C-alpha positions in Angstrom: -16.2 6.4 -45.8 -12.4 6.5 -45.2 -10.9 6.7 -41.7 -8.5 9.5 -40.5 -5.9 8.7 -38.0 -3.6 11.0 -36.0 0.0 10.7 -35.1 1.2 9.5 -31.7 2.2 13.0 -30.8 -1.3 14.3 -31.5 -2.7 11.4 -29.5 -0.5 12.2 -26.6 -1.7 15.8 -26.7 -5.2 14.7 -26.7 -4.7 12.3 -23.8 -3.6 15.2 -21.6 -6.7 17.2 -22.6 -9.5 15.5 -20.5 -9.2 16.1 -16.8 -6.3 18.0 -15.1 -3.5 19.2 -17.4 0.0 18.1 -16.6 -0.8 14.7 -15.2 1.0 11.6 -16.5 -0.9 8.4 -16.0 -0.7 5.0 -17.6 -3.4 4.0 -20.0 -5.1 0.8 -19.0 -6.7 -0.7 -22.0 -4.4 0.6 -24.7 -0.7 1.5 -24.5 -1.3 5.2 -24.5 0.1 7.9 -22.2 -1.4 11.0 -20.8 1.5 13.3 -20.5 2.8 16.8 -21.1 2.1 19.9 -19.2 0.1 23.0 -19.5 1.7 26.2 -18.2 -0.9 28.0 -16.1 -1.0 31.5 -14.6 -3.5 33.9 -13.1 -4.6 37.5 -12.8 -2.9 40.7 -11.6 -6.0 41.4 -9.6 -5.9 38.3 -7.5 -5.5 40.4 -4.5 -2.8 41.2 -2.0 -0.2 38.5 -1.3 -0.4 36.5 1.9 1.7 37.9 4.8 5.2 36.7 4.7 5.4 36.3 8.4 4.7 32.8 9.6 2.7 34.2 12.6 0.3 36.1 10.3 -3.2 34.5 10.0 -3.8 32.6 6.8 -6.1 34.0 4.2 -9.4 32.3 4.0 -10.2 30.6 0.6 -13.8 29.5 0.2 -14.6 27.1 -2.7 -18.2 26.6 -3.8 -18.6 23.3 -5.7 -16.9 20.0 -6.2 -17.3 19.5 -10.0 -14.5 19.6 -12.5 -13.5 23.2 -11.9 -13.6 23.1 -8.1 -11.9 19.7 -7.8 -9.1 20.7 -10.2 -8.5 23.9 -8.2 -8.4 22.0 -4.8 -6.2 19.2 -6.0 -3.6 21.6 -7.3 -3.8 24.3 -4.6 -1.1 24.4 -1.9 -3.6 24.3 0.9 -0.9 24.8 3.5 -0.8 28.5 2.5 -4.4 29.1 3.1 -7.4 28.3 5.4 -9.5 26.4 2.8 -13.2 25.6 3.2 -15.3 23.8 0.6 -19.1 23.9 0.3 -21.0 21.5 -1.9 -24.4 19.7 -1.7 -22.7 16.5 -2.8 -19.7 15.0 -1.0 -18.2 13.4 -4.1 -16.7 14.2 -7.5 -18.4 12.6 -10.5 -16.7 11.8 -13.8 -19.5 13.2 -15.8 -18.3 12.2 -19.3 -19.3 8.6 -18.4 -22.9 9.4 -17.3 -24.4 8.1 -20.5 -22.7 4.8 -19.8 -24.3 4.7 -16.4 -27.8 5.1 -17.9 -27.6 1.6 -19.5 -25.5 -0.2 -16.9 -22.3 -0.2 -19.0 -20.6 1.4 -16.0 -22.0 1.4 -12.4 -22.6 4.8 -10.8 -20.2 4.2 -7.9 -17.4 3.4 -10.3 -17.3 7.0 -11.6 -17.5 8.9 -8.3 -14.8 9.6 -5.7 -15.6 10.9 -2.2 -14.2 14.4 -1.7 -12.8 13.6 1.7 -10.9 10.7 0.2 -9.5 12.9 -2.6 -8.1 15.4 0.0 -7.2 12.9 2.7 -3.6 14.0 2.7 -4.8 17.7 2.9 -7.4 17.0 5.6 -5.8 19.2 8.2 -5.8 22.1 5.7 -9.2 21.6 4.1 -12.6 21.7 5.8 -15.6 20.3 3.8 -19.3 21.1 4.5 -22.1 19.2 2.8 -24.4 22.1 2.2 -25.8 24.3 -0.5 -24.9 28.0 -1.0 -28.1 30.0 -1.6 -26.7 33.5 -1.3 -23.4 35.3 -2.0 -22.8 38.7 -0.4 -19.6 40.1 -2.0 -20.0 43.5 -0.2 -19.6 41.8 3.2 -17.5 38.9 1.9 -19.8 36.2 3.2 -21.8 33.4 1.8 -25.1 32.0 3.2 -25.4 28.2 3.2 -28.0 25.6 4.0 -27.2 22.1 5.2 -27.9 19.3 2.7 -28.3 16.5 5.3 -31.7 17.2 6.8 -30.9 19.4 9.8 -32.9 22.2 8.4 -36.1 20.7 9.7 -35.6 22.4 13.1 -34.4 25.6 11.6 -30.8 25.1 12.5 -29.5 24.2 9.0 -28.6 27.7 7.9 -25.1 29.0 8.5 -22.8 31.7 7.2 -19.1 31.7 6.3 -16.8 34.6 5.5 -13.8 34.6 3.1 -10.9 36.6 1.8 -11.0 34.8 -1.6 -14.1 33.2 -3.0 -13.9 30.6 -5.8 -17.3 30.1 -7.4 -17.4 26.7 -9.2 -21.1 25.8 -9.0 -21.5 24.6 -12.6 -24.7 25.0 -14.5 -28.2 23.6 -14.5 -30.5 22.4 -17.3 -32.0 25.0 -19.6 -35.5 24.2 -20.8 -35.8 27.5 -22.8 -39.2 27.8 -21.0 -40.6 24.9 -23.1 -43.9 23.9 -21.5 -43.9 20.4 -19.9 -40.2 19.8 -20.0 -39.5 20.0 -16.3 -42.5 17.8 -15.5 -42.1 15.1 -18.1 -38.5 14.9 -19.3 -35.4 13.2 -17.9 -32.2 15.1 -17.7 -28.6 13.9 -17.7 -26.5 16.3 -15.5 -26.0 14.3 -12.3 -25.4 10.7 -11.3 -29.0 10.6 -9.9 -30.3 11.5 -13.3 -28.5 8.6 -14.9 -29.9 6.2 -12.3 -33.5 7.4 -12.9 -33.1 6.9 -16.7 -31.8 3.4 -16.1 -34.8 2.4 -14.0 -37.2 4.1 -16.5 -35.8 2.2 -19.4 -36.4 -1.1 -17.7 -39.8 0.0 -16.6 -40.7 0.7 -20.3 -39.7 -2.8 -21.3 -41.6 -4.4 -18.4 -44.7 -2.4 -19.2 -44.6 -3.3 -22.8 -44.3 -7.0 -21.9 -47.6 -7.1 -20.0 -50.3 -9.2 -21.6 -53.0 -6.6 -21.5 -51.1 -4.0 -23.5 -52.1 -3.2 -27.0 -49.7 -2.9 -29.9 -50.1 0.8 -30.0 -49.3 1.1 -26.3 -46.3 -1.1 -26.8 -44.9 1.2 -29.5 -45.5 4.2 -27.3 -43.8 2.7 -24.3 -40.8 1.6 -26.3 -40.3 4.9 -28.2 -37.2 6.6 -26.7 -36.8 10.3 -27.7 -33.5 12.2 -27.2 -34.0 16.0 -27.4 -30.7 17.6 -28.4 -28.1 16.4 -30.8 -25.0 17.5 -28.9 -22.3 15.1 -27.5 -24.4 14.1 -24.5 -27.5 13.3 -26.4 -25.7 11.5 -29.2 -23.7 9.4 -26.7 -26.8 8.5 -24.7 -28.6 7.4 -27.9 -25.6 5.3 -28.9 -25.4 3.7 -25.5 -29.2 3.0 -25.4 -29.0 1.4 -28.9 -26.1 -0.9 -27.8 -28.1 -1.8 -24.6 -31.1 -2.8 -26.8 -29.4 -4.8 -29.5 -26.8 -6.5 -27.3 -28.8 -7.2 -24.2 -32.5 -6.4 -24.0 -33.6 -8.1 -27.3 -32.4 -11.4 -25.8 -34.4 -10.8 -22.7 -37.5 -9.4 -24.4 -37.6 -11.1 -27.8 -41.4 -10.7 -28.3 -41.3 -6.9 -28.3 -38.0 -6.1 -29.9 -39.7 -5.0 -33.2 -41.5 -2.2 -31.3 -38.4 -0.4 -30.1 -37.6 2.9 -31.7 -34.9 5.6 -30.8 -35.4 9.2 -32.1 -33.0 12.2 -31.9 -34.6 15.6 -32.2 -32.1 18.4 -33.2 -33.0 22.0 -33.9 -29.9 22.5 -36.0 -29.3 21.1 -39.5 -26.9 18.4 -38.2 -26.1 16.6 -35.0 -22.7 17.2 -33.4 -22.5 20.6 -35.0 -19.6 21.6 -32.8 -17.5 18.8 -34.3 -15.8 18.6 -37.7 -18.3 18.2 -40.5 -16.8 14.8 -41.4 -17.7 13.5 -37.9 -21.2 14.8 -38.1 -21.8 13.1 -41.4 -20.2 9.9 -40.2 -22.5 9.9 -37.1 -25.6 10.5 -39.1 -24.8 7.8 -41.6 -24.1 5.3 -38.8 -27.3 6.1 -36.9 -29.2 5.7 -40.2 -27.7 2.2 -40.6 -28.5 1.4 -37.0 -32.1 2.4 -37.3 -31.8 5.5 -35.0 -34.1 8.2 -36.5 -32.5 11.6 -36.6 -34.9 14.5 -37.0 -32.9 17.7 -37.7 -34.4 21.1 -38.2 -37.1 20.5 -35.5 -37.7 22.4 -32.3 -39.7 20.9 -29.4 -42.5 23.3 -28.5 -44.2 21.4 -25.7 -44.2 18.1 -23.9 -47.2 16.4 -22.3 -47.3 13.1 -20.3 -47.7 11.1 -23.5 -46.9 13.4 -26.5 -43.9 15.4 -27.7 -44.9 18.3 -30.0 -42.2 19.6 -32.3 -42.2 22.2 -35.0 -40.4 22.1 -38.3 -38.2 25.2 -38.8 -38.4 25.0 -42.6 -42.1 24.2 -43.1 -43.5 25.7 -39.9 -45.7 22.6 -39.3 -46.2 21.0 -35.9 -45.9 17.2 -35.4 -46.8 15.3 -32.3 -45.4 11.9 -31.5 -46.1 9.5 -28.6 -43.2 8.5 -26.4 -42.2 6.3 -23.5 -39.1 8.2 -22.3 -37.9 11.7 -23.2 -34.4 12.7 -22.3 -33.7 16.5 -22.6 -30.1 17.4 -23.5 -30.6 20.7 -25.3 -28.6 23.2 -23.3 -27.4 24.5 -20.0 -28.8 27.3 -17.8 -27.9 29.4 -14.8 -28.4 28.4 -11.2 -30.6 30.6 -9.1 -27.8 31.5 -6.7 -25.7 32.7 -9.6 -28.6 34.7 -11.1 -29.1 36.4 -7.7 -25.4 37.2 -7.5 -25.3 38.6 -11.0 -28.2 40.9 -10.2 -26.3 42.2 -7.1 -23.2 43.1 -9.1 -25.0 44.5 -12.1 -24.4 41.6 -14.5 -28.1 41.2 -15.5 -29.3 39.5 -18.7 -26.4 37.1 -18.9 -26.1 33.4 -19.0 -23.1 33.1 -16.8 -20.8 35.2 -14.6 -18.5 37.5 -16.6 -14.9 37.3 -15.5 -11.8 39.0 -16.9 -8.9 37.1 -18.4 -7.6 36.3 -15.0 -10.9 34.6 -14.0 -11.8 37.3 -11.5 -15.4 38.3 -11.5 -15.8 41.7 -12.8 -16.9 44.4 -10.3 -15.8 42.1 -7.4 -12.6 42.1 -5.6 -11.4 38.7 -4.4 -14.1 36.7 -6.1 -13.3 34.2 -8.9 -15.6 32.1 -11.1 -14.5 29.0 -13.0 -16.3 26.2 -14.9 -19.8 26.3 -16.5 -21.1 29.0 -14.2 -18.7 31.6 -15.7 -17.5 32.9 -19.0 -14.3 34.7 -19.7 -14.7 38.2 -21.3 -11.7 38.7 -23.5 -10.9 42.4 -23.8 -10.9 43.7 -27.4 -7.8 45.4 -28.6 -9.7 48.1 -30.5 -11.0 49.3 -27.1 -7.4 49.9 -26.0 -5.8 50.7 -29.4 -4.7 54.2 -28.5 -3.0 53.1 -25.3 -1.3 50.2 -27.1 0.0 52.6 -29.7 1.2 55.1 -27.1 3.0 52.3 -25.2 4.8 51.0 -28.3 5.8 54.6 -29.4 8.9 54.8 -27.2 10.3 57.9 -28.9 6.9 59.7 -29.0 7.3 60.3 -32.7 3.7 59.7 -33.5 4.6 56.7 -35.7 5.6 53.1 -35.1 8.4 51.3 -36.8 8.5 47.5 -37.3 11.1 47.3 -34.6 8.9 49.2 -32.1 6.0 47.0 -32.8 8.1 43.8 -32.6 9.5 45.0 -29.2 6.0 44.8 -27.7 4.4 42.2 -30.0 4.8 39.3 -27.5 3.1 41.3 -24.7 0.3 42.3 -27.1 -0.2 38.7 -28.2 -0.4 37.5 -24.5 -2.8 40.3 -23.5 -4.8 40.0 -26.7 -4.5 36.5 -28.0 -6.9 37.3 -30.9 -4.0 39.1 -32.6 -2.0 35.8 -32.9 -5.1 33.8 -33.9 -6.0 36.3 -36.6 -2.5 36.2 -38.1 -2.6 32.4 -38.1 -6.0 32.3 -39.7 -4.9 34.7 -42.4 -1.6 32.8 -42.9 0.6 35.8 -42.0 4.2 35.1 -41.2 5.0 38.2 -39.2 3.7 41.6 -38.1 4.9 43.1 -41.4 2.2 41.1 -43.2 -0.4 42.4 -40.8 0.4 46.1 -41.3 1.5 46.3 -44.9 -2.0 46.5 -46.2 -2.8 49.5 -44.0 0.4 51.5 -44.7 -0.3 54.7 -46.7 1.7 55.8 -49.7 3.7 58.2 -47.7 4.9 55.4 -45.4 5.4 52.5 -47.8 9.1 52.9 -48.2 9.9 53.3 -44.5 7.2 50.8 -43.3 6.1 53.0 -40.4 2.5 53.5 -39.4 0.6 56.3 -37.7 -2.3 55.8 -35.3 -4.9 55.7 -38.0 -3.0 53.1 -40.0 -2.3 51.1 -36.9 -6.1 51.1 -36.2 -6.8 50.0 -39.8 -4.3 47.2 -39.6 -5.9 45.7 -36.4 -9.5 46.6 -37.2 -10.5 43.0 -38.0 -8.4 41.2 -35.3 -11.2 41.1 -32.7 -13.3 38.9 -35.0 -11.2 36.0 -33.6 -12.5 36.6 -30.0 -14.4 33.4 -29.1 -15.8 32.1 -25.8 -14.5 28.7 -24.5 -17.1 25.9 -24.6 -18.8 24.8 -21.4 -17.0 21.5 -21.1 -15.1 19.5 -18.5 -11.8 20.2 -20.3 -12.2 23.9 -19.9 -13.3 23.7 -16.3 -10.4 21.5 -15.4 -7.9 23.8 -17.1 -9.4 26.9 -15.3 -9.2 25.2 -11.9 -5.5 24.2 -12.5 -4.7 27.7 -13.7 -6.3 29.5 -10.8 -4.6 27.1 -8.2 -1.2 27.8 -9.8 -1.8 31.5 -9.5 -2.7 31.2 -5.8 0.3 29.1 -5.2 2.8 31.7 -6.5 0.9 34.8 -5.5 3.6 36.1 -3.2 6.4 35.4 -5.6 4.7 37.1 -8.6 3.9 40.1 -6.6 7.6 40.7 -6.3 8.5 39.4 -9.7 5.6 39.9 -12.1 5.5 37.5 -15.0 2.5 38.8 -16.9 2.4 41.1 -20.0 2.9 44.9 -19.9 -0.2 46.8 -18.7 -1.8 48.4 -21.7 -4.2 50.5 -19.6 -4.1 52.0 -16.1 -1.0 52.0 -14.0 2.4 51.2 -15.6 4.4 48.0 -15.1 3.4 44.4 -15.7 0.5 42.3 -14.7 1.3 39.9 -11.9 0.4 36.8 -14.0 -0.2 35.8 -17.6 -3.9 35.7 -18.4 -5.8 32.4 -18.7 -5.7 30.9 -22.2 -7.7 27.8 -23.0 -5.9 25.2 -24.9 -8.3 22.9 -26.9 -6.8 19.4 -27.0 -9.7 17.7 -28.8 -12.9 15.8 -28.0 -14.5 12.4 -28.4 -17.9 11.3 -29.7 -18.7 7.6 -28.9 -21.2 6.4 -31.5 -22.0 2.9 -30.3 -21.2 -0.5 -31.9 -17.6 -0.2 -30.6 -17.1 2.8 -32.8 -16.2 6.4 -31.9 -15.0 9.6 -33.5 -12.3 12.0 -32.2 -11.4 15.5 -33.2 -8.0 17.1 -32.5 -6.5 20.6 -33.2 -4.9 20.8 -36.6 -7.8 19.2 -38.4 -6.9 15.7 -37.1 -9.9 13.4 -37.2 -10.2 9.8 -36.3 -13.2 7.6 -36.7 -14.0 3.9 -36.3 -13.2 0.9 -34.0 -9.6 1.9 -33.3 -10.9 5.3 -32.0 -13.2 3.5 -29.6 -10.2 1.7 -28.0 -8.5 5.1 -27.7 -11.6 6.3 -26.0 -11.4 3.5 -23.5 -7.7 4.3 -22.9 -8.2 8.0 -22.4 -11.3 7.7 -20.1 -9.7 5.1 -18.0 -6.4 7.0 -17.6 -8.3 10.2 -16.7 -10.1 8.8 -13.7 -9.2 10.7 -10.6 -7.9 7.7 -8.6 -6.6 4.2 -9.1 -9.7 2.9 -7.3 -12.1 4.4 -9.9 -9.8 3.3 -12.7 -10.0 -0.3 -11.6 -13.7 -0.1 -11.1 -14.4 1.4 -14.5 -12.1 -1.1 -16.3 -13.7 -4.0 -14.4 -17.2 -2.7 -15.4 -16.1 -2.6 -19.1 -14.7 -6.1 -18.7 -17.8 -7.4 -17.0 -19.9 -6.0 -19.8 -17.8 -7.7 -22.5 -18.1 -11.1 -20.8 -21.6 -11.1 -19.2 -23.4 -8.2 -20.8 -25.2 -5.4 -19.0 -27.4 -5.9 -15.9 -31.1 -5.3 -16.6 -32.2 -5.4 -13.0 -34.4 -2.6 -11.8 -32.9 -1.5 -8.5 
């Protein structure tokens, strides 16, 4: 298979995509830069601006969570403008893309975490952190109920309540088992640092158990069968890391049992990495076949017991049960209980995540914002507002729109409804004339004007381009940066709005431009010092050179120089001495 490489400009765009946009940091293993900037704005409904008087009390901003979204928001927020409080059951930020590396000792767990108090050391006088878990949000009273995470709850004094003016919900997501029997009891997950540490210990346990003299061959095969359920990026990367751990390190330490080892990926779809370019999915499947990693596509796990995984073929309808030593579930994300309870309070039932508008404000809630995996942006459809858009563009109230009238408001339309621009690009349309010419009736063909019905016809298929952003670290980081930028210039934009024209409701402009996710690419490490990368514009790179780019990007995107040095030293140690197989 041939390799595809991208230009230095495309690589530079990709380097800015993981972590916080707009940061320029030096790449450590490869001469590569993470540069550029991402212009970020926020919603007209952010709320009233802070009092201009220096004597006025500061507005209270309460942040729930210290993951990618919450940390990005806090790092970029001008905390001197607000009274900021942070609630999280963990007092650190974890660089989650490297969790699969932690499972096999390629990277140590403390190398990918940064204490929250250290991250905001310079802002310590403006930020208060509480290690606690939020178990209830009361938006009507603007309060949150929390429970201490450090053991004081034994005497009943661990619960406390905090009020807020603005609430930023960045609690992330939990694992979704799809109510599959036995998954919670018998499967490992890979969402937190603690999960990766448990997997690492369990892998060594399986090898030590298989080495015992009183174990039969059948029991050895069972103990050394590692099953990964879910063929997405996390599952694929874990399988690749585990394979490298086995062939590079463990076979030397356990030579007598190396022939009993087996790795299996179970995927319900027709291909693994189905969110990537088809070339990458095919490359990954071919590489895994060469490496001896079994990929079972078109199978859905229906139940898990302490020694068997039962899966059903989607094409044949037959059930197959296989023994296993370790099962890692990486098949989807679900909603945290506190978020589910909050959604019921505000009438957002039967949803996977909190619905926000394009300015990241939770619908039906004033002063409450949700970012990261716990939320999803609901892009408004232009056909819902088509009459108001037509009326706004029809300046002379003639009942028809000329090309000039449409062009005068086209920029505002594209900002408010980005699907218009996306649709025109997907259909290879050069300008608005290409969009409306197919809808113009015979009576208007010479003058190229459209009435309301023709305008509706021209835009009738535009909303097909409305898509939800994926639940990734890149999206969460961009949302956090965006919302912080909006809070920082709230007072200024109240006086000088920079958003698009209001299509509905009151006249004037929105205070801020709506959030717009900019996809800058993604990686898929495949083991054997090979990786694949996908960029916008159909740029694809696969092979050994991409693995070195992966090292460069992930090192440069660490949140501090301390973690950069630790991660690079871990990689260097692994190259020289191999991975540590101690069970601690």
